[in-house]
C-alpha positions in Angstrom: 81.9 74.0 118.8 80.2 70.7 118.1 83.3 69.2 116.4 85.4 70.4 119.4 83.1 68.6 121.8 83.1 65.4 119.9 86.9 65.5 119.7 87.1 66.0 123.4 84.7 63.1 124.0 86.7 60.8 121.7 90.0 61.8 123.4 88.5 61.2 126.9 87.2 57.8 125.8 90.5 56.8 124.3 92.3 58.0 127.4 90.0 56.0 129.6 90.5 52.9 127.5 94.3 53.4 127.6 94.2 53.7 131.4 92.2 50.5 131.6 94.7 48.7 129.4 97.6 50.0 131.5 95.9 48.9 134.8 95.4 45.5 133.3 99.1 45.0 133.3 99.2 44.8 137.1 99.0 41.8 139.3 98.3 38.3 138.0 101.5 36.2 137.4 99.5 33.6 135.5 98.4 36.2 133.0 101.6 38.2 132.7 104.5 35.7 132.9 105.7 32.4 131.5 107.9 29.9 133.4 111.1 29.6 131.4 113.0 27.0 133.3 113.1 25.2 136.6 111.1 22.0 136.2 108.4 22.7 138.8 110.6 25.0 140.9 108.4 28.0 140.0 105.1 28.1 141.9 102.3 30.6 141.3 100.0 30.8 144.3 97.1 32.8 145.8 95.2 33.0 142.5 98.2 34.5 140.7 99.1 37.1 143.3 102.2 35.3 144.7 105.1 33.7 142.8 108.0 31.8 144.3 111.3 30.7 142.7 113.4 28.0 144.3 117.0 26.7 143.9 118.4 23.4 144.9 121.6 21.5 143.9 120.0 20.2 140.7 118.6 23.5 139.3 117.4 27.0 139.8 114.4 28.6 138.2 113.1 31.6 136.3 110.3 33.3 134.5 109.8 35.9 131.7 107.0 38.3 130.8 104.6 37.4 128.0 104.9 40.9 126.7 107.7 43.1 125.4 107.9 46.7 126.5 109.4 49.8 124.9 109.9 52.2 127.8 108.0 52.0 131.1 107.9 52.0 134.8 108.2 48.5 136.1 107.6 47.7 139.8 108.0 44.3 141.6 107.8 43.5 145.3 110.5 40.9 146.2 111.3 39.1 149.4 114.8 37.6 149.1 116.2 34.3 150.1 116.6 34.3 154.0 119.4 32.9 156.1 122.7 31.7 154.6 122.1 32.5 150.9 125.8 32.7 150.0 126.5 31.7 146.4 122.9 32.4 145.2 121.8 35.2 142.9 118.3 36.5 142.5 117.8 38.5 139.4 115.2 40.9 138.2 115.9 42.7 134.9 114.8 43.9 131.5 116.5 42.6 128.4 116.2 42.2 124.6 117.9 39.3 122.8 121.0 38.8 120.6 124.7 39.8 120.7 123.8 43.5 120.5 121.1 43.3 123.2 120.1 46.0 125.7 119.6 45.2 129.3 118.8 46.9 132.6 119.8 44.8 135.7 118.9 44.3 139.3 120.9 41.4 140.8 120.8 40.4 144.5 124.0 38.7 145.6 123.5 36.2 148.4 125.3 36.4 151.7 126.4 34.5 154.8 123.7 34.6 157.4 123.8 38.0 159.2 125.8 39.7 156.5 124.1 42.3 154.2 123.0 41.4 150.6 124.7 43.3 147.8 122.4 44.9 145.3 124.2 44.8 141.9 123.0 47.1 139.1 124.2 47.3 135.4 123.1 48.8 132.1 123.9 47.2 128.8 123.7 49.0 125.5 124.2 47.3 122.1 125.6 44.2 123.9 128.1 46.1 126.1 127.7 46.3 129.8 130.5 47.0 132.3 128.6 49.7 134.0 128.2 48.1 137.4 127.2 49.9 140.6 126.7 48.0 143.8 124.9 48.9 147.1 124.1 47.6 150.5 120.4 48.0 151.5 119.3 50.0 154.5 117.0 47.2 155.6 116.9 43.4 155.8 115.4 42.4 152.3 114.6 38.9 153.5 112.1 39.8 156.3 109.4 41.4 154.1 108.6 42.4 150.6 110.2 45.6 149.2 109.5 47.3 145.9 112.3 47.4 143.3 111.5 49.7 140.3 113.0 50.4 136.9 111.9 53.6 135.2 113.1 53.5 131.6 112.1 56.4 129.3 113.8 58.3 126.5 115.5 60.6 129.0 117.0 58.3 131.5 117.0 55.0 133.4 116.3 55.3 137.2 116.7 52.4 139.6 114.7 52.8 142.8 114.1 50.9 146.0 110.8 51.5 147.9 110.5 54.7 145.9 114.0 55.9 146.8 116.2 56.4 143.7 119.6 54.8 144.0 121.0 55.3 140.5 120.3 57.2 137.3 121.8 56.5 133.8 121.0 59.5 131.5 120.5 59.5 127.7 123.5 61.3 126.4 123.5 59.7 123.0 122.6 62.8 121.0 124.9 65.2 122.9 127.9 63.0 123.5 127.4 59.9 121.3 127.1 57.5 124.3 124.8 54.6 123.4 121.5 54.5 125.2 118.8 51.7 125.2 116.1 53.2 123.1 115.5 51.0 120.0 115.0 47.5 121.3 111.9 46.4 123.1 112.6 44.3 126.2 111.1 41.5 128.2 111.0 41.4 132.0 113.0 38.5 133.4 113.6 37.0 136.9 115.6 34.0 138.1 117.2 32.4 141.1 120.4 30.4 140.4 123.7 29.2 141.7 126.6 31.6 141.1 129.0 30.4 143.8 132.0 30.9 141.5 131.6 34.7 141.9 128.6 35.9 143.8 129.7 36.0 147.4 133.1 37.7 148.1 134.2 37.0 144.6 133.5 33.2 144.9 135.4 32.7 148.2 132.2 31.7 150.0 130.5 28.7 148.4 126.8 27.6 148.5 125.8 25.6 151.5 123.5 23.1 150.0 122.3 21.9 153.4 120.3 25.1 153.4 118.5 24.2 150.2 115.9 24.7 148.8 116.5 28.5 148.6 113.3 30.4 147.9 112.6 34.0 146.7 109.1 35.4 146.6 107.4 37.9 144.4 104.2 40.1 144.6 102.5 43.1 143.2 104.0 43.2 139.7 103.0 46.5 138.0 103.9 47.8 134.6 103.0 51.3 133.5 104.5 50.7 130.2 104.2 50.7 126.4 103.5 47.2 125.1 105.4 46.4 121.9 103.1 45.0 119.2 103.5 44.3 115.5 106.8 46.1 115.2 105.8 49.4 116.8 104.9 50.7 120.2 101.4 51.2 121.3 100.0 54.8 121.3 100.7 55.0 125.1 104.2 56.2 124.3 102.8 59.2 122.6 100.3 60.1 125.3 102.3 61.9 128.0 99.2 63.1 129.7 98.2 59.5 130.6 101.8 58.4 131.2 103.8 60.9 133.2 106.7 58.5 133.5 107.5 59.1 129.8 109.1 62.4 130.6 109.9 61.8 134.3 113.3 62.5 135.6 114.8 63.3 139.0 114.0 66.7 140.6 116.1 68.3 143.2 114.7 66.1 145.9 115.4 63.0 143.9 118.9 64.1 143.2 119.4 64.7 146.9 118.1 61.2 147.8 120.3 59.5 145.2 123.4 61.3 146.6 122.4 60.2 150.1 122.2 56.5 149.0 125.4 56.6 147.1 127.3 58.3 149.9 126.1 55.9 152.6 125.4 52.6 150.9 127.3 52.4 147.6 130.0 49.7 147.8 131.3 49.7 144.2 131.2 52.2 141.3 132.8 51.4 138.0 133.3 55.1 137.6 135.9 55.1 140.4 137.7 51.9 139.6 141.1 53.1 138.5 142.6 49.6 138.2 139.9 48.7 135.8 140.2 51.8 133.7 143.8 52.9 133.9 143.6 54.9 130.6 140.6 56.9 131.9 137.0 56.3 133.0 134.2 55.9 130.5 132.9 59.3 129.2 129.5 59.0 131.0 131.2 58.9 134.3 131.9 62.6 134.2 128.5 63.4 132.8 125.9 61.2 134.5 
């Protein structure tokens, strides 16, 4: 009885410590990110609670997390470049490094003033992407901050906007041999850059530099995630009680919401692009 009580106390203390560590991953851009490029175009304000990226004709800008993660739920509030943002791309993604890298992408393709942004998503496994899905948003993403989330666990990757799932990529590696990002820890990246050669209407609309500097803003970073350290994940990945996201997937309500988004707001799906895949769609298209 005494051993059981001691064991329970130790487990409780460990769980409490773990939750404190997890909570510490929220918030302060000074503590959680490094500026990677931009020569002064990245500004961290309000005691680390607000970050802005800017783009002008000389350069864009970007930042990267100090930590690598191996599975997690990553949230970021972003307010996109307002007005005529044609030619610009704001990115927010997870990625490892190297020619066989894994990557999970949100990219926001700029627009002519008054036209909707296109939200571009992609999943890379072992250096191969080509899994694009694109969406319009059901609100103006330049008027206020909205939460963009990536849930990445051993079961699936779920992209969400303000808590509404828009896309799921399932782990079908064991059953169907389709590669899945599960072995490489990833950093969190974000950038604002000029992609006028392709971003807006396939490059037909160029960047209007008279509107520069273009500015995107970030708040409320939060990572419920396993921090990669010394070649192995932390114990959080093995504690499903403390971290429900590890086994989280879409329930019936989530499936219904994803169908609603894809029916009403999807503007491109690689799984329906016959011209691109004349010999047949990738296997996951019939299974995901």
